[in-house]
C-alpha positions, 0 to 999 in steps of 0.5 A: 965366282960362279960361271953365271956371275962371269958370264953376265959380267962378259955379257955386260961388258960386250954390250958396254962396248956395242952401245959406243959403236952404233955405226959398226952394227949398222954397217954389220947389219947392211952387210948381212942384208946383202949376204940375205939378198944373195941368199933370199934370191939364190935358194930355192927349188932351183939354185942360182949362182951369186954371178948370175944373180948379179948379172941379171940384176945388173942388166935388168936395173941399170942395162950393165953386162958383166959378162955373165950368161944365163938362161930366160928361165933363170931370168924370170926366176931372179927378176920376177919371182925372188927377188921382188919377194926378199926385197918386199920381206925387208921393206915389210921387216922394216916397217914393223921394227920401225912401228914397234920400236915407235910404239913401245917408246911412245907407250913407254911399255916393252910389250907394245908391238906394231898392232897394239891400236888394233891394226891387226884386227881391223886389217884382218876384219876388212880381209875377211870382209873382202873375201866375202863380198861377191865383188871382183876387183883388181887394181895395179895387182891390189883386190879388194883384200888388200884395199879393205885390210889397209883401210880397216888398220888405219881406221882401227888405229884411228878410232882407237886414238880418238876414244882413248886419247893420250892427254890428261892423268892416265892416257897412255894406260888409257890408250893402251886398254881402248886398243885392247877393247876395240881389238876385241870387238874386231876379234869378235866381229873376225870370228863371225865372218869366219864363221860365215865364210864357208869355203872362203875360210882358207883365204882368211886363214892364209892372211890371218897367218901372213905370207909373201907368195903374193909379191910382185914388184907392183905391190913393192912399188906402191907399199915402199913409198908409205913404209919407207916415207913413214919410217924416215919420218919417225927417224927424223923425229927421234929426237922427238922419241927420246924427249917423250920417252923422259915423260910428258912433263919433261918433253913440255919443258924441252919444247915438244907439243906433246900431244901434237908430236904423239899423234904424229908419232903414232899415225906415221907408225899406223901407217907403215904397220897398215901398209905392210899388213895389207900386202903380206898379212899379219907377221908377228914378233918382228916388232916385238922382238927387234926394238928389244934386240937393239936396245940391248945393243945400243941402249935406249936412245932413239936416233940409234934404236930406229935405224938400226930396228930398220935394218934388223927388221929387214934382215930378220924377215928376209931370213924368216921367208927364206927359211919358210920358202925352203921348209916348202913355202909355209907362211912366214908368220909362223916361222917368225912366232917360232923364232920370236917366241923362244927368244921373248922368253929369254927376255923374261929369264933375263928380266928375272935374273936382274936385267931390264927389258 
């Protein structure tokens, strides 16, 4: 027996045990989120201890005094700068991962990601148009860029769904090809906008690379209901997602209105993606990689995959943002790509060795 065979047998045994313990994995993920929250708020150019972090949060959020003292500067760093940024990373990571799991399940395509319906190109084009327009608009800390990015993402997804549809023979393939075609047209328009942008080109590139430097409590409070609401509604329809994985005919025999349910799930996933992109720019690989990791751990059932993808996605993006800040506040989209691309190559290697994606 070769070392490779032994390694595969061990991996298969571990995977089989994990499939029966999704609750344990979820609890471990929640514990990891707490640790990442403390690390994300505590690490930076100014180090802040866990007791100070806990004291500031309890004092500002609940009015509870635990007897720990801190300076006004420390309170401002924790409450006004780092905590909203870490929570924003977790919410966006949750939304992108759940959207990715939904698209991969609906389209039965392991390469589908949250931007498969052209939402990335639509959001980028909307942001570029906002940069070019000689209009200054600000409403509850949301500017024209955020508004047009959100609108562009939703409109592009709606156009793809209306043109491609999902009914009839080859409906899913037609939807994917329509998304690719519409995305290509929008990408061409984005290139033209970048060409004529002049000195504003840096701002467009900043959006394309993704980042959480503009995170604030106001933006978090506006985006959270959209992202969390969409994710909860997707979780509530996880049984429908499982049915659709069996194919349209089988889902119809189970009593599901396939066209209506697929439209609802596509709309919810697009909403979560659009809200995330509007406040963070384009952040890749979270929605592509995380669902794969979860399915390798617990199997393909939607009632397990969706909530665990939400937890793991939140943890991955918060960890990536911490790394981005420690490296000098580089764009977090760069960090997720550097982490996600090698992992995806690892998945492809496993596939060549006889494993399924």
